[in-house]
C-alpha positions as CSV (number, residue, x, y, z in Angstrom):
1,M,14.3,-34.3,1.6
2,P,18.1,-34.4,2.5
3,R,20.3,-32.1,0.5
4,K,22.4,-35.1,-0.8
5,E,19.3,-36.8,-2.2
6,R,18.2,-33.5,-3.8
7,K,21.6,-33.1,-5.4
8,K,21.5,-36.7,-6.7
9,K,18.1,-36.1,-8.2
10,K,19.3,-32.9,-9.9
11,E,22.4,-34.8,-11.3
12,K,20.1,-37.5,-12.6
13,L,17.8,-34.9,-14.2
14,K,20.8,-33.2,-15.9
15,E,22.1,-36.5,-17.2
16,K,18.6,-37.3,-18.5
17,R,18.3,-34.0,-20.3
18,R,21.8,-34.5,-21.8
19,K,20.8,-37.9,-23.2
20,I,17.6,-36.5,-24.7
21,S,19.6,-33.6,-26.2
22,I,22.0,-36.2,-27.8
23,K,19.1,-38.2,-29.0
24,Y,17.5,-35.3,-30.7
25,Q,20.8,-34.3,-32.2
26,R,21.2,-37.7,-33.7
27,A,17.7,-37.7,-35.0
28,T,18.4,-34.4,-36.7
29,E,21.6,-35.8,-38.3
30,E,19.7,-38.9,-39.5
31,H,17.0,-36.8,-41.0
32,R,19.5,-34.6,-42.8
33,A,21.3,-37.7,-44.2
34,K,18.0,-39.1,-45.5
35,I,17.3,-35.8,-47.3
36,E,20.8,-35.9,-49.0
37,K,20.3,-39.5,-49.9
38,S,16.9,-38.8,-51.4
39,I,18.4,-36.0,-53.5
40,S,21.2,-38.3,-54.8
41,K,18.7,-41.0,-55.9
42,R,16.5,-38.6,-57.7
43,G,19.5,-37.3,-59.7
44,R,18.6,-33.7,-59.4
45,Q,19.8,-30.9,-57.2
46,F,17.6,-30.0,-54.3
47,P,17.1,-26.2,-54.1
48,K,19.7,-25.0,-51.6
49,K,17.5,-22.3,-50.0
50,F,14.6,-24.8,-49.4
51,A,17.0,-27.4,-47.9
52,A,18.5,-24.8,-45.6
53,F,15.0,-23.7,-44.5
54,S,13.9,-27.3,-44.0
55,F,16.9,-28.0,-41.8
56,L,16.5,-24.8,-39.8
57,L,12.8,-25.6,-39.2
58,I,13.7,-29.1,-37.9
59,I,16.3,-27.5,-35.5
60,I,13.7,-25.0,-34.2
61,I,11.1,-27.8,-33.6
62,L,13.6,-30.0,-31.8
63,V,14.9,-27.2,-29.6
64,S,11.4,-26.1,-28.8
65,A,10.5,-29.7,-27.8
66,I,13.6,-30.0,-25.5
67,Y,12.8,-26.6,-23.9
68,A,9.1,-27.5,-23.4
69,W,10.2,-30.8,-21.8
70,Q,12.6,-29.0,-19.4
71,Q,10.0,-26.5,-18.4
72,N,7.6,-29.2,-17.6
73,Q,9.9,-31.1,-15.3
74,P,8.8,-29.4,-12.0
75,E,5.3,-30.8,-12.6
76,T,6.5,-34.4,-12.8
77,G,7.1,-34.7,-9.1
78,T,10.8,-33.5,-8.9
79,S,9.7,-30.1,-7.6
80,S,9.9,-29.5,-3.8
81,L,7.3,-26.6,-4.1
82,Y,3.9,-27.1,-2.7
83,T,1.0,-26.8,-5.1
84,L,-1.9,-24.8,-3.7
85,T,-5.4,-26.0,-4.6
86,S,-7.7,-23.3,-3.3
87,S,-7.6,-20.0,-1.4
88,D,-9.6,-21.4,1.5
89,L,-6.7,-23.7,2.4
90,S,-9.3,-26.3,3.5
91,E,-6.7,-29.1,3.4
92,F,-5.2,-27.7,6.6
93,R,-8.4,-27.6,8.7
94,G,-7.9,-28.7,12.2
95,K,-4.5,-27.2,12.7
96,P,-3.2,-23.6,13.2
97,V,-1.7,-22.3,9.9
98,I,1.2,-19.8,9.8
99,L,1.2,-18.0,6.4
100,E,4.3,-16.2,5.6
101,F,4.0,-13.9,2.6
102,F,7.4,-13.1,1.1
103,S,9.4,-12.5,-2.2
104,T,12.8,-13.7,-3.2
105,N,14.0,-10.1,-3.9
106,C,13.0,-8.9,-0.4
107,K,16.1,-8.2,1.6
108,Y,14.4,-8.5,4.9
109,C,12.5,-11.8,4.3
110,P,15.5,-14.1,5.0
111,A,15.5,-12.9,8.6
112,Q,12.1,-14.4,9.1
113,I,13.3,-17.9,8.1
114,P,15.2,-18.8,11.3
115,E,12.2,-17.7,13.4
116,L,9.9,-20.1,11.4
117,A,12.5,-22.8,11.7
118,K,12.3,-22.6,15.5
119,I,8.6,-23.0,15.3
120,Q,8.9,-26.0,13.0
121,D,11.3,-27.7,15.4
122,E,9.2,-26.9,18.4
123,Y,5.7,-27.9,17.2
124,G,6.4,-30.3,14.3
125,D,3.1,-31.4,12.6
126,Q,0.9,-29.7,15.2
127,V,1.0,-26.6,13.0
128,V,1.2,-25.9,9.3
129,I,3.8,-23.4,8.1
130,L,3.3,-22.2,4.6
131,S,5.5,-19.6,2.9
132,V,3.8,-18.0,-0.1
133,A,5.5,-16.1,-2.9
134,P,3.8,-14.0,-5.6
135,S,2.6,-15.9,-8.7
136,T,5.1,-13.9,-10.8
137,E,8.0,-15.6,-9.0
138,S,10.0,-18.2,-11.1
139,P,9.6,-21.8,-9.8
140,T,13.3,-22.2,-10.5
141,E,14.2,-19.2,-8.3
142,L,11.9,-20.5,-5.5
143,E,13.5,-23.9,-5.7
144,R,16.9,-22.2,-5.3
145,Y,15.6,-20.0,-2.4
146,K,14.2,-23.0,-0.6
147,E,17.3,-25.0,-0.9
148,E,19.8,-22.2,-0.1
149,N,17.8,-21.3,3.1
150,D,17.2,-24.9,4.2
151,I,13.4,-24.3,4.3
152,T,11.9,-27.6,5.5
153,W,8.2,-26.5,5.6
154,L,5.8,-25.8,2.7
155,L,6.7,-23.2,0.2
156,A,4.4,-22.3,-2.7
157,R,3.7,-19.8,-5.5
158,D,0.5,-18.0,-5.1
159,T,-1.5,-19.6,-7.9
160,V,-4.9,-19.3,-6.0
161,G,-5.0,-15.5,-5.1
162,L,-3.9,-15.6,-1.5
163,F,-2.2,-12.2,-1.8
164,D,-5.4,-10.7,-3.1
165,K,-7.5,-12.5,-0.4
166,Y,-5.5,-11.0,2.4
167,A,-4.5,-7.8,0.7
168,Y,-6.1,-5.8,3.5
169,A,-3.4,-7.2,5.9
170,I,-0.4,-7.2,3.6
171,S,1.2,-3.8,3.5
172,G,4.6,-5.3,2.6
173,V,6.7,-8.4,2.9
174,P,7.4,-10.3,5.0
175,T,3.8,-10.5,6.4
176,T,2.7,-13.2,8.8
177,I,-0.9,-14.2,9.0
178,I,-1.9,-16.9,11.5
179,L,-5.2,-18.8,11.0
180,D,-6.9,-20.8,13.7
181,Q,-8.0,-24.4,13.3
182,N,-11.1,-23.3,11.4
183,G,-9.2,-21.2,8.8
184,T,-10.2,-17.9,10.4
185,V,-7.6,-15.1,10.6
186,Y,-6.4,-14.9,14.2
187,F,-3.4,-12.6,13.9
188,T,-1.6,-10.5,11.3
189,Y,1.8,-8.8,11.4
190,T,4.0,-7.1,8.8
191,G,7.7,-7.3,9.4
192,I,10.0,-9.8,11.2
193,L,8.0,-11.7,13.8
194,S,9.9,-13.4,16.5
195,S,9.5,-17.1,17.2
196,S,8.5,-16.4,20.8
197,A,5.7,-14.1,19.6
198,I,4.5,-16.8,17.2
199,S,4.8,-19.5,19.9
200,N,2.6,-17.5,22.3
201,I,-0.2,-17.4,19.7
202,I,0.2,-21.0,18.8
203,D,0.0,-22.1,22.4
204,K,-3.3,-20.2,22.8
205,L,-4.8,-21.8,19.7
206,L,-3.8,-25.3,20.7
207,K,-5.4,-24.8,24.1
208,E,-8.7,-23.7,22.6
Protein backbone atom coordinates (compact mmCIF):
# COMPACT_ATOMS: atom_id res chain seq x y z
CA MET A 1 0.00 0.00 0.00
CA PRO A 2 1.43 3.45 -0.96
CA ARG A 3 2.78 5.50 1.95
CA LYS A 4 0.28 8.33 1.33
CA GLU A 5 -2.65 5.92 1.65
CA ARG A 6 -1.18 4.43 4.82
CA LYS A 7 -0.77 7.95 6.22
CA LYS A 8 -4.39 8.81 5.35
CA LYS A 9 -5.60 5.63 7.06
CA LYS A 10 -3.61 6.46 10.17
CA GLU A 11 -5.05 9.98 10.24
CA LYS A 12 -8.58 8.63 9.86
CA LEU A 13 -7.92 6.15 12.67
CA LYS A 14 -6.63 8.91 14.96
CA GLU A 15 -9.66 11.05 14.19
CA LYS A 16 -11.97 8.11 14.92
CA ARG A 17 -10.25 7.47 18.25
CA ARG A 18 -10.52 11.17 19.11
CA LYS A 19 -14.27 11.17 18.41
CA ILE A 20 -14.78 8.05 20.50
CA SER A 21 -12.80 9.61 23.35
CA ILE A 22 -15.04 12.71 23.18
CA LYS A 23 -18.12 10.51 23.09
CA TYR A 24 -17.06 8.63 26.23
CA GLN A 25 -16.18 11.91 27.96
CA ARG A 26 -19.64 13.30 27.23
CA ALA A 27 -21.25 10.09 28.43
CA THR A 28 -19.29 10.39 31.67
CA GLU A 29 -20.41 13.98 32.17
CA GLU A 30 -24.05 13.06 31.46
CA HIS A 31 -23.88 10.22 33.96
CA ARG A 32 -22.41 12.53 36.58
CA ALA A 33 -25.16 15.09 35.94
CA LYS A 34 -27.82 12.39 36.38
CA ILE A 35 -26.34 11.40 39.74
CA GLU A 36 -26.35 15.01 40.95
CA LYS A 37 -29.92 15.50 39.71
CA SER A 38 -31.03 12.34 41.49
CA ILE A 39 -29.44 13.56 44.71
CA SER A 40 -31.24 16.89 44.43
CA LYS A 41 -34.65 15.27 43.89
CA ARG A 42 -34.34 12.92 46.82
CA GLY A 43 -33.57 15.87 49.09
CA ARG A 44 -30.70 14.19 50.91
CA GLN A 45 -26.96 14.47 50.63
CA PHE A 46 -25.30 11.71 48.71
CA PRO A 47 -22.28 10.35 50.63
CA LYS A 48 -19.28 12.18 49.20
CA LYS A 49 -16.87 9.24 49.43
CA PHE A 50 -19.28 6.91 47.63
CA ALA A 51 -19.96 9.51 44.92
CA ALA A 52 -16.24 10.01 44.35
CA PHE A 53 -15.68 6.25 44.21
CA SER A 54 -18.57 5.79 41.77
CA PHE A 55 -17.27 8.50 39.47
CA LEU A 56 -13.73 7.11 39.60
CA LEU A 57 -15.02 3.64 38.78
CA ILE A 58 -16.86 4.98 35.73
CA ILE A 59 -13.69 6.73 34.52
CA ILE A 60 -11.66 3.53 34.91
CA ILE A 61 -14.23 1.49 32.99
CA LEU A 62 -14.39 4.00 30.14
CA VAL A 63 -10.62 4.37 29.89
CA SER A 64 -10.26 0.56 29.85
CA ALA A 65 -12.87 0.32 27.09
CA ILE A 66 -11.05 2.91 24.96
CA TYR A 67 -7.69 1.20 25.53
CA ALA A 68 -9.12 -2.22 24.63
CA TRP A 69 -10.64 -0.77 21.47
CA GLN A 70 -7.34 0.79 20.43
CA GLN A 71 -5.41 -2.42 21.11
CA ASN A 72 -7.80 -4.38 18.93
CA GLN A 73 -7.46 -2.07 15.92
CA PRO A 74 -4.67 -4.05 14.16
CA GLU A 75 -7.04 -7.01 14.01
CA THR A 76 -9.70 -5.10 12.10
CA GLY A 77 -7.84 -5.07 8.81
CA THR A 78 -5.83 -1.86 9.20
CA SER A 79 -2.68 -3.79 10.07
CA SER A 80 -0.13 -4.39 7.31
CA LEU A 81 1.35 -7.37 9.18
CA TYR A 82 0.83 -10.86 7.81
CA THR A 83 -1.00 -13.31 10.06
CA LEU A 84 0.60 -16.76 10.13
CA THR A 85 -1.81 -19.71 10.25
CA SER A 86 0.49 -22.70 10.81
CA SER A 87 4.19 -23.55 11.05
CA ASP A 88 4.10 -25.71 7.90
CA LEU A 89 3.42 -22.61 5.74
CA SER A 90 1.26 -24.76 3.45
CA GLU A 91 -0.37 -21.64 1.97
CA PHE A 92 2.87 -21.02 0.05
CA ARG A 93 3.23 -24.47 -1.53
CA GLY A 94 4.28 -24.39 -5.17
CA LYS A 95 6.68 -21.46 -4.76
CA PRO A 96 10.15 -21.10 -3.22
CA VAL A 97 9.90 -19.37 0.16
CA ILE A 98 12.56 -17.05 1.59
CA LEU A 99 12.24 -16.87 5.36
CA GLU A 100 14.14 -14.05 7.02
CA PHE A 101 14.25 -14.29 10.81
CA PHE A 102 14.98 -10.91 12.39
CA SER A 103 14.24 -8.65 15.37
CA THR A 104 13.69 -4.90 15.52
CA ASN A 105 16.53 -4.43 18.02
CA CYS A 106 19.06 -6.23 15.78
CA LYS A 107 21.56 -3.66 14.49
CA TYR A 108 22.60 -5.85 11.55
CA CYS A 109 19.13 -6.85 10.31
CA PRO A 110 18.38 -3.61 8.38
CA ALA A 111 21.32 -4.43 6.08
CA GLN A 112 19.44 -7.51 4.85
CA ILE A 113 16.41 -5.46 3.73
CA PRO A 114 17.87 -3.97 0.50
CA GLU A 115 19.07 -7.45 -0.53
CA LEU A 116 15.56 -8.84 -0.14
CA ALA A 117 14.13 -5.81 -1.95
CA LYS A 118 16.27 -6.67 -4.99
CA ILE A 119 14.90 -10.21 -4.98
CA GLN A 120 11.34 -8.88 -4.68
CA ASP A 121 11.91 -6.60 -7.68
CA GLU A 122 13.57 -9.35 -9.73
CA TYR A 123 11.21 -12.27 -9.12
CA GLY A 124 7.92 -10.66 -8.10
CA ASP A 125 5.25 -13.26 -7.28
CA GLN A 126 7.43 -16.17 -8.45
CA VAL A 127 8.75 -16.40 -4.90
CA VAL A 128 7.44 -15.68 -1.42
CA ILE A 129 9.50 -13.50 0.90
CA LEU A 130 8.47 -13.64 4.55
CA SER A 131 10.24 -11.73 7.30
CA VAL A 132 9.49 -13.22 10.72
CA ALA A 133 9.99 -11.51 14.09
CA PRO A 134 9.75 -13.16 17.54
CA SER A 135 6.28 -13.35 19.08
CA THR A 136 7.46 -11.03 21.85
CA GLU A 137 7.76 -8.15 19.38
CA SER A 138 5.17 -5.39 19.60
CA PRO A 139 2.81 -5.20 16.58
CA THR A 140 3.11 -1.43 16.75
CA GLU A 141 6.91 -1.59 16.59
CA LEU A 142 6.74 -4.04 13.68
CA GLU A 143 4.36 -1.73 11.82
CA ARG A 144 6.81 1.13 12.34
CA TYR A 145 9.78 -1.02 11.28
CA LYS A 146 7.97 -2.15 8.13
CA GLU A 147 7.01 1.39 7.14
CA GLU A 148 10.33 3.05 7.93
CA ASN A 149 12.26 0.44 5.93
CA ASP A 150 9.79 0.35 3.00
CA ILE A 151 9.27 -3.39 3.31
CA THR A 152 6.86 -4.43 0.55
CA TRP A 153 6.88 -8.18 1.20
CA LEU A 154 5.21 -10.16 3.97
CA LEU A 155 6.20 -9.43 7.56
CA ALA A 156 4.78 -11.31 10.54
CA ARG A 157 5.09 -12.01 14.24
CA ASP A 158 5.99 -15.62 14.99
CA THR A 159 2.66 -16.74 16.45
CA VAL A 160 3.03 -20.34 15.19
CA GLY A 161 6.48 -21.34 16.51
CA LEU A 162 8.69 -20.95 13.43
CA PHE A 163 11.66 -19.88 15.57
CA ASP A 164 11.29 -23.13 17.52
CA LYS A 165 10.76 -25.24 14.41
CA TYR A 166 13.96 -24.01 12.78
CA ALA A 167 15.93 -23.49 15.99
CA TYR A 168 18.63 -25.88 14.76
CA ALA A 169 19.46 -23.44 11.94
CA ILE A 170 19.00 -20.14 13.78
CA SER A 171 22.14 -19.24 15.71
CA GLY A 172 21.39 -15.53 15.56
CA VAL A 173 19.60 -12.90 13.52
CA PRO A 174 19.31 -12.23 10.71
CA THR A 175 19.02 -15.83 9.53
CA THR A 176 17.77 -16.73 6.07
CA ILE A 177 16.13 -20.08 5.39
CA ILE A 178 15.04 -20.94 1.85
CA LEU A 179 12.33 -23.57 1.35
CA ASP A 180 11.71 -25.34 -1.95
CA GLN A 181 8.30 -25.56 -3.60
CA ASN A 182 7.35 -28.48 -1.33
CA GLY A 183 8.20 -26.64 1.88
CA THR A 184 11.46 -28.54 2.47
CA VAL A 185 14.51 -26.67 3.78
CA TYR A 186 16.89 -26.16 0.85
CA PHE A 187 19.34 -23.60 2.28
CA THR A 188 20.15 -21.86 5.57
CA TYR A 189 22.46 -18.98 6.40
CA THR A 190 23.02 -16.76 9.44
CA GLY A 191 24.25 -13.25 8.69
CA ILE A 192 23.74 -10.86 5.78
CA LEU A 193 23.02 -12.86 2.63
CA SER A 194 23.58 -11.07 -0.67
CA SER A 195 20.85 -10.85 -3.29
CA SER A 196 23.16 -12.53 -5.83
CA ALA A 197 23.56 -15.57 -3.56
CA ILE A 198 19.80 -15.74 -3.03
CA SER A 199 19.19 -15.32 -6.76
CA ASN A 200 21.47 -18.27 -7.60
CA ILE A 201 19.47 -20.52 -5.26
CA ILE A 202 16.07 -19.29 -6.51
CA ASP A 203 17.14 -19.86 -10.13
CA LYS A 204 18.03 -23.47 -9.33
CA LEU A 205 14.71 -24.05 -7.57
CA LEU A 206 12.67 -22.54 -10.40
CA LYS A 207 14.41 -24.80 -12.93
CA GLU A 208 13.62 -27.98 -10.96
